[in-house]
N, C-alpha and C positions, 0 to 999 in steps of 0.2 A: 504493500500499501506505499502512496508515493504523497509527503503532506504537503501541504502546499502554503505559506505565508503572505498575506497580503494586505494591503491597507483596508479600512473599510470606517465605515462612521457608526459610532457606537449609538444607542438608544437615544442620549441626550447631543447628535449631531454631530459630536468631537469625532477627529478625526482616532482610530486605534488601529493595532494591529492583531489581526484575528488568526490564527494559524487554526485548519482545517483538512481533514481526507477526502480525497476528491469523493464525491457523491456515488459515484457506482462502484467502489470498491466498498464504500461504507453499507450501501444498500447491497450488496451480496454478504455481507458479513450477518452470522447469525445474531443473536440477541446476548450480547452479553452482560455478565453482572458485576457490578460496580463491588471491590472488596479490599480487605486492608492486605498491606503486603510490607516484607520487611527490605525494600530494596532501599541501596543508597546509591544515590546517581552524582556526578564528578562529571562537570563542566567546567573545562578550560578555554576562555572567549581568547580568540586571538585577531588582532586586527592587522592584515598583512597590505602592504604598502604596494598599488597597482601593478607597480613594476616587475614584483616576484610571484605574483600569484599563482602561476604555470609550475615555477620551481617549488613554492611551498604544497602544490596539491603533489608534486611528482618524489621529493621529500617522505611525507606521510603514506604514502603508496609504497615505497621501497624500503621502508624504517624496518627493522629488525623488533618483533615484537617479543615482550618476554609476559606479558599479562595471561596467556593460556597457563603457566606456569603455578600460577597464585592461588591457592584456595578463596573461593566466593568469586573469584570473577565471574561474571556472567556475559559482558557484553562491549565492544567499540565498536565508535561509530566518529567518524569524521565527516563533519557538516559542512557545506557551505551555504551560508545565506543568498538566499534569491534575490530579496528587498534589500539588501544593505551593501553594497560592494566592498568586498575587501574585509570579510567577516565570517570568521569560521569560528566552527568549538569543536574539539577534540568531547566525546562524551564516555564515561565508563559507567557500567554498573556492575554493583557489588551485590552479594546477597547482604550484605552488614556494614557498618560503620569500620568496625575493628577488621573485618577485615581488606577494606581499604587505608587502614591505618599501617595495617602489617604490610602490605605493598610499599606503601612510602616508605619504610624503614630495610624493605630487605634489597638484596644483592642486585636482584632482578631489575629493582627499580634504578641502583644507581648504572649499572649497566647501560640501560633504557637513556637516560636523564645521562651522562657523562660526553661530555664535548669531546669530539674526534678530533684529533691531531692537525686529519685534513678532511675537508668536507669532500663527501661520494659527489661523481659526477661535474667537479669543477661547480658544484651550487656552493652560494655565501652560508653561513649560517642562519637558523634558523631566526635568531635574535636580531639579525642584520637585515631579514626580510620583514621584520615587524616593525610597526609604528611605534609600540610600548609593550612591557610586558606582559604576558598572559596575565589575565587574571581569572584566578580560581572563583568556584560559585559550587558549593556543597549541597546537598539536595537529600533529605528524609522524604519517605513514601509515604503520605496519606490515604491518598487509594489509589486503586488502579482500576481498570477495564481493559481485558484481554480480549 
């Protein structure tokens, strides 16, 4: 299912951004019940300089990941915002906050986040591609519909 974000007018006629799934995908899905869950979601928001968008995407596509080695790891996605140029979000989902914290203290984390002495494929470092440091956002699940 593809998620789309687009500007809309709210009930008060003020501009807002609403995200919704494509109507045909929603109509085809069976009704699902909301439930509480124990997911912990970590978003890292990146603002990429326009001239580095392709390099940034290729860096992530070719990056060696150690996430699957970690207990509690559920999912990773690198997302490209379609209505804010240069905005990307890396999103990891964990079964608990404790599993995420264990990841940040692991040798796998250190390996994934160490700065290589030479960039691969003659690309600049990720920090060179960014307008500023990434902004982490940590989320606990309130409810989820699957």
